[in-house]
N, C-alpha and C positions, 0 to 999 in steps of 0.2 A: 176608279180603278176596278178592274174586273175581278170576279171571284177567283179566277185562275191565278191572277197576279198575287192576290192576298195569300193564297195557299203556298205559292212559291216563296214569298217573304217569310211566312210562318215556318216553312220547312228549313229555310236558311238560318233563322234565329234558333230553331230547336237544335240544329246541327252544331251551331257555335256554342250554345249553352250546355250541350251534353258533356263537354269536357271540363266544365267549370267546377272547381273545388273551393269551397268556402274555407278560408284560413285566416285566422286572426293572430297577428304578431303581438303577443303580450310580453312585455319586459318590465322588470322593476326599474324605476327611474329615480335618480337622485341628483343632487346638485353639490358641487365642490364648494365648501365653505372656507377651507384653509389649505394652503400649500406652503411647505417649507422643508428643506433638506430631504426631499423625496417622500415626505409623509403627507398624506391627504386626509382631510376630515370631510366626510361625505354625509349629507343629510338626505333621508328619504328612502334608502334601500332597506326597507323593513324586513324583507324575507331573505336577506343575504346570508350565505353560509360562511363559516370560517374556512379560509383558504380559497374562497371563490375568486375567479377572475372577474375583474371589473373593467369594462371598456369605457374610456373617456371619449368624448365626442370627436376629438382630434385623432383618434386611432391609437392612442397610447393605452397600454394595459397596466393594471395594478392588481395587487393581491390583498384581499381582506385579512387583516391580522388581528384586530380586536373589534368585538361587537358590543355596543352599548345600546341602551334603550332607544335612543334617537339618532346616535351617530355611529358611523362605521369608520374605523381608522384603517387606512390602507397604505401600502408602500408601492411606489411606482417602480416598474421593472426597468424602464429606460425613458429617456426624453422628458424627465420631470420638469425641465426648464421651459418646455412648451405648454405646460398645464397652467391655467390661471383660474382664479376664483370666479365662480359663476358658471363654469362649464357643466354640461350635463354628463352624468355618469350612469351607465347601464349595467345591470347584473346580467351575467352570461349563463348562470346556472351550471357552470362546469369548473373543474379545478385545473390548475396548471399541468400541462403535459409536455413531454419532451420526446424528440424523435429517437428511435432505437433501431438497431439492425446492423447487418454486415456492411452496409454502405458507409457507416461511420469509421470503419477501420482505416487507419492511415491519415486521419484528419485531425485538425485542431479546431475545436468548436468552443463557443461560449456556453454558459449554463442554460441558455434557451435552445441550444442545438444548432445555432447559426454558424456556418463556417467562418473561421478567422484566417484561413490559409489561402484565400483567393479562390476557393472552389465556388462554383455557382450554386449548387444545391446538393443535398444528400439523397442519393437514389434509394428507392424502395424502403423508405422510412416508415416504421410503425410507431404510433404514438402511445405512450404509457403515462399514467398519472405520476406526478413527482413524488407524492407521498403514498406509500403502500404498506400494509401491515407486514410484519416479519413472519416468515414461515413458522407455523406452529410446531411444537415438539414432535408430534406424531409424523410430521412430514420430513423430519431430519433423520440422519444416521450418524453414528460416531465418526469422528475425524480420525482416519487411519492412513490416508494416502499422503506421503510427504510432498511438500513443495520446496524444491531445492533452490536456495538463494545463490549458490555458487560461492558463498563466503564460508571458508573453513571454520572460522570462529563461531558462526551462527549455526551452521548445519550440524556441528559437533556438539555444541553446548546448549543452544536454545533452538531446537528444531521446530519448524513451522509446518503445519499440516494444511491440506486443502480444505477450506471451510473454516479455518481458524481466524481469530482476530488478535493480531500480535502488535502491540504498541512499540513504536520506536521513539525513545525519549532521550533528551539530552540538551545541553546548552547550545547556543547558536555556534555555527562553524565547528561542529564536531563530527560531521560526516553523516548526518541523518539522511539527507537526500541522496547521497552517494550510495548508501546501502539500498535504497529503494530503486535507484537506476540500475545498479548491478543485478538486482533481483529480476528486473524486467529483461535485461540482456540475457540472463540465464534461461529464460523461457523460450528461446528461439526454436528449440527442437522438442519442446514439451507439450505442444498443442494447447497452450494456455493463452487466453485473450487477456491483455493488460490494459488497464485504464488508469491514467495518471490525472489526478485532480489538483490543480494549482490554485491555492486560495490566498489572495493577498500578496503574491510574490512579485518581485520586480520583473517587468516585461523582458529585460535583457537576460535575466537568469533563466527564465522559461525558454526564451529563444535559444540560448546556449544548450540547454538540456535537450530540446527538440533536435538540434543539430547533431548532438552526440547519438541520439536514437536513430536518426536517419543514416548517419555514417555507418552505424553498426547493423543496419538492416532491420532494426527492431520496430520501426513505425508500421511495418506490414501487418503486425498483429496488435497494434497499440492505438488507443484513442486518448487524446489529450483534451481535457476540459479545463479551460483557463478563465479564471476571474481574477485579473491582476489587481495590484494595489491601486491602479487608476480607476477601476470600476467602482460602482456604487456598493454600499454595504448590502443592499438587497441582492445583487448578483452574487456577492461573496457568500451570502447566507444560503442561497439555493444551490450553489455549485456542487457541494458534496452529494446532495440528494439527487441532482441531475445525473452525476456520474454513477451513483448507486442504482438508479433506475435503468440506465443503459447496461450496467453489469447484470442486473436481474434478468433482462431479456435473454442474455446468453445462458445464465444459470438455469432458467426454466426451459431452455432448449437443449439441456443436457451437456453444456460445455463447462469447462473449468475456467474461472475468471480470477484475476488478481487485480484488486483496486487499491490505490494508494491515495490517501488524503494528506496533502502537504500544504499547510498543516492545520490541525483543528484548534490550535491556540488562536490563530488569526480568525478562524471561523467564529469562535466564541466572542472575540472582540467585536466583530462585525455585528453579531446578534445583540450584543450589549448596546452598541450604538443605536441600532434600530429600536430596541426596547425602551431606551431612555427617551428617544424622540416620540415614541408612542405613549409616553406618560405611564409606563408600567413601573410599579414600585421596585426600587433597587434593593438587592440583598448584599451578601458578602462580596467584597471587592467590586461593588456596584453592578454585579451580574444579576439578571432577573432570577426569580425563584425556580423557573423551569429550565435552567441551563443544563441540568443533568439529563432531563428528558430530551433536550436538543440533540445530544450525542448518543444516548441510549437507543432512541428510535432509529437512528442511522446505523449504528454498528450491529444491532440485533438482526438486521436484514442479511448479514453475512451468515452463510450456513453451508452445510454439506447435505444436500437433499437426498432423500431415500430413493431407492431404485424405482419405486412406484411413481415418484415425481420426476423421473428422468435421470436421476443420479448426478446432476450438475452440482457445482459448488462455487461459492464466492469467498475468496480469502481477502480479508481487509488488513492493510498495514497503515493504521493511522499514525501520524507524526505529531508529537507535542514538543514544544520548545520550553525549556525550564530557565529559570533565572538563578545563576550561581549554583546550579546543581540541586536546587530545592525541589525534590519530588513530592513534598508534602503540601505544596500550594493547592489552591482550590481546583483549578481545571485539571492538573496532572492526577490528583487523587481520584477525581471523578472518572476520568477515562481509564485509569488503572483498574478501578473496580468494575468497569464494564467489559474490559478485554480479557483474553485468555492468557495473558502473560505480557512481559515487556522486555525489550532490549535496551538496556541503559548504556549510553555512551559517556565515558568518563573524560572530562576535560584534561586531567593530568596525564592520563594514558595517551591521549591524542598529542599532547605537547611533547611527550617522550618519544614520539614516532611510532607508537603502536597503532596501526590502522588496519582494519576497523577497531576503534577503541571500545570494544565490548567489555564491560565490567561483569565478569562472571558471577560475582557475589550478589549484585543487585538485579541481574537479569534472570528471568525465569520463563519457562514455557509450561503452562498448566496442562497441555496435552502431552508433552514430554516424548518419551521413547515410543509411545503408541503411534506416532506419525514420523518415524525415523527409519531409514533403511537399516536392515539388520547388520549389514557389513559395517557401517559407520558407527552404529551403536556398540558393536563388538569391539572395535579398535579404539573408540573414544574413551570408553571405560570411565575412569575417574578424572578425566581431563579437567573438568571444572574445579574439582576439589584440589587437584595438584597445582593448578594455576593460582587458586586462592591462597594455598599454603605458601607458594613461592612469593606472592606479593607481601604476605605477612612477614615471612623470613627476611625479605629484602629490606623492610623497614628496620628490623632489629639489627641486621647485619651492618647497617651504617654506623652503629654505635659500638659494635663489638670488634675488638682488635685481634682476638684469637678465637677462631671458629674450629670446631671439631670436624673430622673428616665427613661424618654423616651429613652435617649441615652444609658443608661445601659441596657435597655431591648433589644434594637437593637443590641448591642454588644453581649449579651448572645445568642440571636437568630442567629446572624452571626456565632458565635462559633459552635453552633449545626449544622448548615448547612455545615460549613467547615469540621467538624469531620465526617459528614454523607457521604460526597463525597470522603473521603479517601478510598483507595482500595489497596490491596496487589497485587503484580505481579502474573500472571498466575492464577487469580481467577475471571474470568468474571462473572457478575451477570445476571441471567435470567431476562426477562422483568418484570415478576410479582413481583420479589423482588425489582427491581428499583422503580416500581410504589408504592409498599407498604411503602418503606422507605421514599420516597418523600412525600407521602400522610400524613404519621405520622408527618413529620416536618412542612410542609406548611399549614396543616389544624389545627395546634395548639393542636395536641393530645399528644405531649410529655410533661411531667411535667416541670414546670418552673425552678425548682432547681435540675433538673436531672444532675448528675455529669458526667464527661467524661467517667469514668469507666462504669457507668450504660449505657451510650449510646453505648459504645463498645460492652457490653453484649447484648444489644438490636439488634445491627447490626449482631452479630454472631449467636444468638439463635433464633431470631424471624423468619427468613426465613424458617427454618426447621419446626418450630412450625406451621407456616401458611400453609406450604405445607401438613403437616401431618393431621392437624385438619380441614382445610377448602380446601380440594382438588378441589372441584367444582369451587370455585372462583379463586384459583391459576391457574387451567388449563385454565379457561376462559380468564384470563388476558394474559397468555402466548400465546394462540392460536389466539384470536380475536384482541388483542391489544386495545380493547375498555373497558372503565370503565362504565359499565351499572349500573342502580340503584341497582339491586340486588347484583352485585359484590361489589359495593361501601358499601352497608350495611353489607355484610359479612366481608369486609376488616376492617371496623370500629369495628365490633364485635371482630375480631381477635386481633386487636391492644389493645382494651380495656381489653380483656381477659388476654393478656400478662401483661399489666400494673397493673391490679388489683390482680395479684397473681395466676391466673389460668394457666399462661404460665409456661412451665417447667423450664425456667431460672429465674423466678422471685425471688426465695430465695436468689440469688446472687446479686440482684439489690441493688445498694448502693444509696438510696435516703436520702437526708439530713434531711428532716422533714416528719412528718406523713401526712401533708397536701400536699404532693408532687404530688398527682394525679390531682390537679387542672389544667385544660387545659391552655396551653399558646397559645393565638391566634397569628397567623402569622402577622407580621407587613407589612404594605403596604407603598409605597413610600410617604414620608412626614407625616406618621402617627405613633403614638406609639401603642404598643400592648394593 
């Protein structure tokens, strides 16, 4: 071979080797020693981190939950039936991440971010870690902006602010999920992104709920994260964290987000099942010792961010199911101590037909009037106290044969207030309607002998009459949230016009006496009307 040929071969080799980069794929490797109920015992992953993703040789992923000197205890995310003893396991060096972004809006996804509604993929997804530290105190600002639920009983007595954590608690079948769904429906014009996390629910119940949201046009601004009762305990465990991570993306982009965890009782049960399988020592009611931290690190991520951080907010409405109204059980007391208040739903009130069955005595908002529109705060006044007094008088009135006039007046007034706060499902009230109804009742404008049927007609017909005939006052109340002197004068005129027969619904009013238009002053504590 000539010298020229050798030079050509050398130049060709040099050209090929010039782009060579030496890279060594170093991965921690272990072997599966045990598989059972979705729990894996893996030997050999000596440098594994807590919460690290572990890849099994057949492509299934697991999460490292407990680290021992020689063994790693992990839980499979899915497909655990295809994992067998002896398979290789590889450390990935990264934690579990879920997709986030506007592409998720309108979709139903599983806790891993995979579509469950037939969609092929989520466009423009940005991945964020499942576990993130809560915003520090200096990155937060006080909760001052109200989040209207559209439910008169809640917005008047237990106001919720953007960035607050308000617990919804009660026995099963008392309307907890209905309150959450109505709150989502009420955000249609409020520029609030809603995320509903279903944990351990029946698939049929979740499908029905999604159908309601679609029919109302609410899925346009809603994401549903579903880990149904048929899914593994692992997916139910990570579901609320996945939803919270998706909500955080919006919060850090300056948006207001509402997230609902339905419900954290089932979440705690799923975590207990995982912990017992992982051989963690059980504590009270067989829950592991860190069950408080399970929910505190989730709910503390809800916040109202400071203006320097973008001014976004995440409002959390966790739901807890009680047994026979026992709010002193382990999980309820844990979550009550973490949240900024609770809405307690009373079984007896629900059976009496008072829906939503909000018990004003046991419900509280620790943010209170600071996150309430001035108008509704002005007209609501002592609504909670008056309803509590009415419930107490109602008990004693059952045994009293002769009641004085003052007590009878308070009972009648309490009946009107109770009837006023009743509300059907999927029918949230605008702010102006709430203010108008409360103003009519608390300012003594409703006739003293007004029957229940008349009051129902007033509730149904007056809002449309007010909107159509007094649009300026209606719009001002809805937009500003303040009850100015001019708006108050127009509101009084609207109520009087309805009651004196100028309202469209007045011919159907069923007043017992001709003098029924005499005003009934609202009672105050310790006084008769």
